[in-house]
N, C-alpha and C positions, 0 to 999 in steps of 0.2 A: 504493500500500500504506500509506504513512504517513497519508494522508488517511482511508483506510478505518479504520485503527486509532484515529485521533483521533475518528472518528465513533462507534465502539463505546464508547470511553471517555466521550464526551459523552452518549451515550444512557444509560449506567449512572448517570452523575451526575444526569441529569434524573429518572430513575426513583427513585433514592434520595431525591431532593429532593421526591418526591411529585407531580411533574408528571404529569398524565393520560397514560396509555400512548399513546393515539392522537396527542395533540399532540406528545409526545416523538419518536415515530417519524416523523411527517410533517416536523417541524422539522429533525431531523438529516438525513433523506434529502434534503430540498429544498436545504438549505445545502451538504451534501456533494456533491450532483450539480452544483450551481451552481459550486462550486469546481473540479470535475473537467472539466465540459463547457461551462460558461457558463450565464448566466441564462436564455437562450432555451430550452435543453434542459430546465432545471429546471422552468420554467413549463409546458413541454409535457407533462412527466411529471405535474405537479400537475393539469393540466387533464384528461388522458386517463385516469389511473389510477382515479379514483372510478367512472367509468362502466364501464370494462373489468372492474373487480372486481365491482361490485354486479350487473351484467347477467348474471353467470354463472347459467346455467339450474339447475345443481346447488344453488346457494345458496338457491333458492326453497324448498327443503325446510326451511330454518331458521325462517322465520316461521310455517310451517304446524305444525311440531312444537312450537314455542313456544306457539302458540295452543292446540293440543291440551292441552299441559301446564297452562297457565293456566286453561283452562276446567275441567279436571278438578279443579284445586286450589280454585278459587273456588266450584265447585258442590258441593264436599264429598264427592267420590267416595272419599276416603281411608278413612273409617271402615269402609266395607264390606270393603276389603282387609285392614284390621287385624283386624276381627272374624273373618273367614274364616281368617286365619293363626292366630288365637287358638284357634279350634275344633280345628284340625289339630295345633297344637304346644303348646297351653297345658298339657297334662298332664305334660310332661317338666320336669325341674328347670330353672329359669330360663325357663319357657315364655313368660311375658309379654315378656321382653326378646328372646328368639329370635323370637317372633311379630312384634315391631317390626322386627327386621332383615329378615325375609322379606317383611313387608308393604312395607317400603321397596323391596325388590327388585321386588315386583309393581307398585307404584305407579310405579317407574322406567320400566316399559314403556309408560306413557302420559304420562310427564313429561319426561324428558330433561335435567333440571336437578337438581343435588345440593342447591342451596339451597331450591328449591321442595319437594323431597322431604323434607328435614329439617324445614322449617317446617310442612308439612301433617301429617306423622306426629307431630311434637312436640306439637302441640295435642291429639292424640287419645290417644297412648300414655303420655306422661310422667305425667299425673295418675293413670292407672290403676296404673302401676308403683309410684309413691310410695305410693298407698293400699294396695298389696299388700305393702309392707314393703321395697321396694328403697331403698337409699341414694340420695337425690336426685341427687347428683353423678354416680353411676354410671348412673342412669336417663337423665339428660341426655346423658352420654357415649355411651350405646348409640345414641340417635337421631342425635346429631351424626355419629357414625361411619357408621351405617347410611345416612344421607343421601348419603354419597359414592358409594354404589352407583348413584345416580341418573344419574351420568355414564358408567357402565360398561355397564349394561344398555341395549340400543338401544330406542328411538331416542335417540341422544346428540348434542347440539349440538356438543360438542367434537370428536366423531369425524367429524361432517360437515365441519366447518371443516378438520380435519386432512386428510381425504380430498381436499378441494378443493386445498389447498396442496401436498400431496405427489403429487397426480395419481395416486392409487391407488384401488382399489375401495372405495367406502363400504360396500357390502354385506359385503365381506370383513372390513372393520374391525368392522362391527356383529357379525358372527358371532364374531370373536375376543373381543369385549366380553362376550358371553354367558358364555363359559367363565370369564373372569376375574371377572366379576360374581358368578357362583355360587360360585367358589372363595373370593372375599372374604367372601361371606355365611356360608359354612361356617366360615371361620377366625374370624370374629367370634362365631359361635355357640359354637365351642370355648372362646373366652375366657369367655363367659357360663357355660358348663357348669363350667369349672374354678373360676370365682369362686364358683359355688353350692356346689361340693364342698368347697372349702378356706376360703372366707370367707362363710359363710351370714349373717353380720352385714351384708354388703354386698348380697347377692342371695339371698333366701330360696329354699329348695329346693321348698317347697310353696306353692301359690297360697292367698291369703287376701284377703278383702275384695273379691272380684269378684262380679259379678252373673251370674245364669244368662241364657244367650242363646237366643233362638228360632232354631234351625238353619235352618228353612225361610225365615225372614225374611232371615237373613244371606246365604243362597245366592241369594235373589231379588235382593238389592242388589248382589252382586258378579258375578252371572252376565253382565249386559250388558258390564261392563268386561272380563271374561275373554274374552267373544266378540269384543270389539273388538281385544284383544291377539292373539287367534288369527287374525283377519282380516289384521291388519297384518303379523304375522310370517309367516303362511302365504303371503300374496300376495307379500311381499318376497322371501322365501327360496325360494319356489316359482317365481319368475320371472314372476308375473302382472303385477306392476308394479315400477318402479324405486324406489330409495330416495327419490328426489325426489317421485315420485307417491305414495309411501306417506305422506308428510307430509300431503298434501291428503286422502287417504282417512281418515287418523287424525283430522284436525281435523273433517271432516264427521261421522264416526262419533261422536266425543265430543259434538258439538253435538246430534246426534239423540238420544243417550242422555240428555243433560241435559234436553232438551225432553220426552222420553217419561217421565222420572221426576219431572217438575215441579220441576226444580232450576234451570231457565233463567229468568232475569228480567233486567230492564234493568241492575241493578247488576252481576250476573255478566258480562254481555256487555260493558259499558263498562269494567270493571276488566280483563278479559281482553284486550280490544283495546288499551287504553292501555298495559298492561305489555308486550304483544307489540311494539308500535311502539317504545317507549322502549328495550327490550332489543335489538331489531334495530338501531336507530339507533346505539347505543353499540358493539355488536359489529361492525357494518359499518365504522364509523369506524376502529376498531382494525385491521380487515382491510385497509382502504385504506392505512393507515400501514405495515402489515407488507409489503404488496405493493410500495410505494415503497422500503422499506428493503431488500427483496430485490434490487431493481434497482440500488440504490446499492452494495450489497456486491458484486454481480456486476461492475459497472463498475470498482470499485476493485481487484478481484482478490482480495479477502479470502476469499470463499467457496472459490475454487480453492486458495488457499494453505493454508487450514485443512484442507481435505480431503486435500491432498497431504501435509501434515505428519503427519496421523493415519494416512495410508495408506502411509507410507514404510517401515514395518516396524520403526521404533524402539519403537513401543508395540504390545503384543499386544492381542487382541480384548477380553479380560477387563478389562484396565486401562482401555481406552477406555470400556467400558460403565460401569465404576465411576465414572469421571470424569463421564460424562453423568448418571448417577443422582444424584451429589452436587450437580451444577449444578441439576438440576430440584428436588431437595429443598430446596436453599438458596433458590432463587427462590420456591418455594411459601411460604416463611416471611414474605414481604412483598409478593407480587404475586398478583393474582387469576389464575385458570387461563387465561382467554382471552389476556390480555396476555402471560403467561409463554410460552404456546404459540407465539403469533405472533411474539414477539421472537426466539425461539431457533431456529425452524424454518429460516430462511435460512442459519444457520451449521451446524446439526446435520445436516440432511438430506444434504448432500454427504458428510459423514463416514460416515453409515450406508450410503449407496449405494456408497461406496468399499470398505466392508467386505463388501459383497455380502449384507447382511442383508435380511430381508423387511420391506418398508415397512408391511405390514399388522401384523406382529408389533410393530414399533417404535411404530406409532401407538397400539395398545392399551396398550403399556408406558408411553408418555408420558402418556396420559390417567390411568392408574393413579397415576403419580408426582405428577401435578398435583393429583389428588384427595386424596392424602395431605396436601398443603399446605393443604387446606380445613379440617383439624383440628389443624394444628401451630401453636404460638405463634410470633410474637405476633399474626399476622393470619390466624387460622383462621376464615374467613368462616362456616362451618357452626356453629362454637361461638358466634359472636355472634348468629346467627339463633336458635339454641336459647335463648340468654340472653334474647332479646327475647320469645319466646313462653312461656318458663317462668321469668320473672324472680323469682317468689315462691319458687322451689324451690332455686336454687343461684346462686352468683356466677360471674363469668367464670373466675376462677382455679380454682374447684371443678370447673367443667365441663372445663377443660383437664386437670385431674388425672383426671377420669373417662374421658377419651378416651385417656389414656396407654397402657393395655394394648392398645387397638385399633391404635394406631400401631405397636406392636411386632409385632402380627399382620400389618399391612400390609407391614412390612419383610421378614418371613418370606416372604410371598407374592411380593414383588419378587425376593427372592433365588432363588426357584424359577423365575420366569418367564425369567430371563436364561439359565441353562444348559439349560433345558427349554422352548424356544420352542413345542414341540408342544402345551403346555397352552393356548396362545393359538390356534394354527392348527388345533386338533382339529376344531372344527365346520366350518371352511372346507374342510378336507380331506375330511370326510365328505360334505359337500354336493357337492363336485366329483366 
């Protein structure tokens, strides 16, 4: 127990010192296991864990969904989603901002990454919103917040990784993510509407400075993407193929769409493959470290002790959930989502299982909490992404002020998800 606690403290010190998450996890786990069981056992775990983790069949969905998202991103399929949302929603107050939010939701269905979602939509929608009279900081805040939906609407890489570690249904987590993703989009839209009504100097009520769009052209551009989404979702939730196979179907479908619309060239292919490989390498390294860390905590007895302490009856369910929420919100202020997820799961999952809570519900809740960290200072990755694509419109501090109302909306959504888990499990229950 003492060695396990020292390992946790050492890990926190390394993370605060900005040591890469994968290196910190592997180093602490290796040295901790060597102290407990000897160097031979530690080297055995270091030798076997990388293969046993990466060879998981379920994880093969990760590179496929990443490839699908990067192809869609570099081929420029984003503008069609935005224009379609603008036709449907542009007439209401704050229509351009709300169109950006729902376009992010649509693009999330072929992306799976909040960063890619924010970057792609930021290039398209921010200049139009600023030209239409939106305050630049608010326009940037809309897209930075809307990008977080990319990890909630399936396919979500975070949800796949969670499903592998929690050994729960990835399809079930995907279904829960749909409800929360839509609820998040609605809450963001309400923020935009209220801003238009009470602060028209920030977000104008009426459109101005926008160009007329050819509806038939917009429909033609977005129809293949919608067809791809329907194939993926229909096949996945209809039982035609698994979540793992859905990644391959999505990647092939995106490749064919890009080729059919003359968007596929050597640059798109090379950039998509390179970013898929580098992202997978970084993610799998963190996963290997987290797998080793899980074994170390199990050997030391920390996991059982923590679960036993939380399940002893001294703390009620609400208090436990408040503590977990605070932990994830705090981690999100200085850690990227994958690292925070994989560092905490070995400790938190036994607590949730001891409480008898649904692992599907908890998985969606954790992803939601981690995505809030993508727009909270000081390390809100989506904010820095928007800063890089809209540098001429707003500073980093201004963008953080622009996302502040959306963080409040996120906290309201989280406060609803804990007492009402049916909001997450609704689609799963309907399908069952």
